[in-house]
N, C-alpha and C positions, 0 to 999 in steps of 0.2 A: 552472480546476482544475489544480493543479500536482501531478504524480505522479512518483515515483521508482521504478524497477524495478531491483533488484539480483539478477542471475542470471548465472552463468557459462555457461549454455547459451544461445547467441545465438539459436538458432531458437525455443526456448520463450519467451524474453524478447520476441522479435519477435511471436510469436503473442499473447502477453499484451498487448503494445502495440496491436496491431491490434484485439483484442477490446475494449480500453478505448475506442478511437475509436468502435466500434459502439455500446457502452453509452452513451457521451457523446451520440451522435446520438439514441439512444432516449430519453434523458432530455430532450434539447432538444425532441424531438417531443412528448413527454408534456406538458412545460410549455407548449408552443405551443397544445396542445388546451385547456389551462386559461387561455389568453390571458395567459401569463406568458413571460418570456424569461430565458435564462441570461445573466448579466451579464459573464461572462468566458469565455475559451476554454479549450482543453485543451493543457497543456504536459507532455509525458511525457519524462523523462530516463532513459536506459537506461545502467546501469553493469554491467560484468563484474568489477569489482574493488572490494572493500569499502573499501579505503583511499581510492580515488578518490571513492566515494559519501560517505564521512565528510568528506573535504576539501570536497566540494561543499556539504554541509550546514553546515559551519563557515563557509564563505565567502559563502554566498548570504544576501541580505537578505530574500528571498521566503519566505512561509509555504508549507509543503508540505502538501497535503491528504491524500495517501496515500503510503505506502511499502510496496511489495511486496518482501519479502526471502526468498530461497530458503533453506530450513532446512539442507539438505545440499548443499554444492557442492564441486567439486574444488579450486577456488582459494582458498576462504575458509570460515570458520566462520560460518554465517548467524546462529546464536543469539548468538555474540559480537557481531556487528554490531548485532543488535537490542538487546542489553544496553547497548552504547555509545550508541546512539541514545536509549534511554530515560534513561540517566544524564546525557548531555551536551547533547542537543538536543530534549528533550521539548516545549519551548515552540515549536519550529519546525515541528512536524507535528501533524496531527489524528489520523490513523489509521495504525497500523503492522500489516501483515498478513504472517504467516509463510506461505510457500508450501511445501507438503510433499506427498510421495507418499502415495497411499492405502495404508493398511496400516502406516504409520509413525507410530503414535500417540505414541511417545516423542519424535519430532521436534516434533510439535504441542505436546505438554506442555512441552518445553524452550523452545520459542519463546514460548509464553504466559507461562511463568515468567520469561523474560528481559525481558518488557515488551510483547509484541505484544498487540494488542486482539482479534485474530481470526485465523483461518487460512483458507487456500484450498487445497483438495485438487486435485492434478493426477493425471490429466488433468481439466481443469475444463470445464464446459459454460458457454456464454455467459450463461445465466440465473443461474448461481452468481456469476459476476463482477458481473452487473448488481445482484444483491442486495447485494453489498459496496459498490458505488458508491452506491446509494440509501441504505444504512445510514450511509455516511460523510457524505453530505449532511445527514443528520438527526441525527448524533451531537452531543449537547451536550458542550461542553468546559469544563474548569475551568482552562484556561491551561497545564496540564502535558501536554496531549495525551491524557490519560486521560479516560474517560467519567465524568461526574458520578454520584455515588451518590445514589439517591433516598432521601429521609428518611422 
């Protein structure tokens, strides 16, 4: 699983990264109980700068499973980043999640309108993150990174 975290708060991004490893371990353990295996590992790339994250998406040949983008950051406009991802790189990622403070409904709405699939409220509990990881593994794709609409 290939994940990008865009957040200018290094400590919060580090906590999110550690939590992703815990969730990945939980998923691997769950699959092992079903006598299945995860076929690939976990690769988490952390960026504090939106331009660097966009450059990475432009230059990587790898498919990205999830992108977590901070809605409000000091160094960049997270919703602008989400919009650029949706417009330019939607075939390179499966799930884009806007990270927002509780009580900042307008940030959530702007992130979803810009192209995010879902949101994560901070402070977040590990089970909230685990829900997003499991949903991403199960999300059907139509090649654009957006979830397929049921007929």
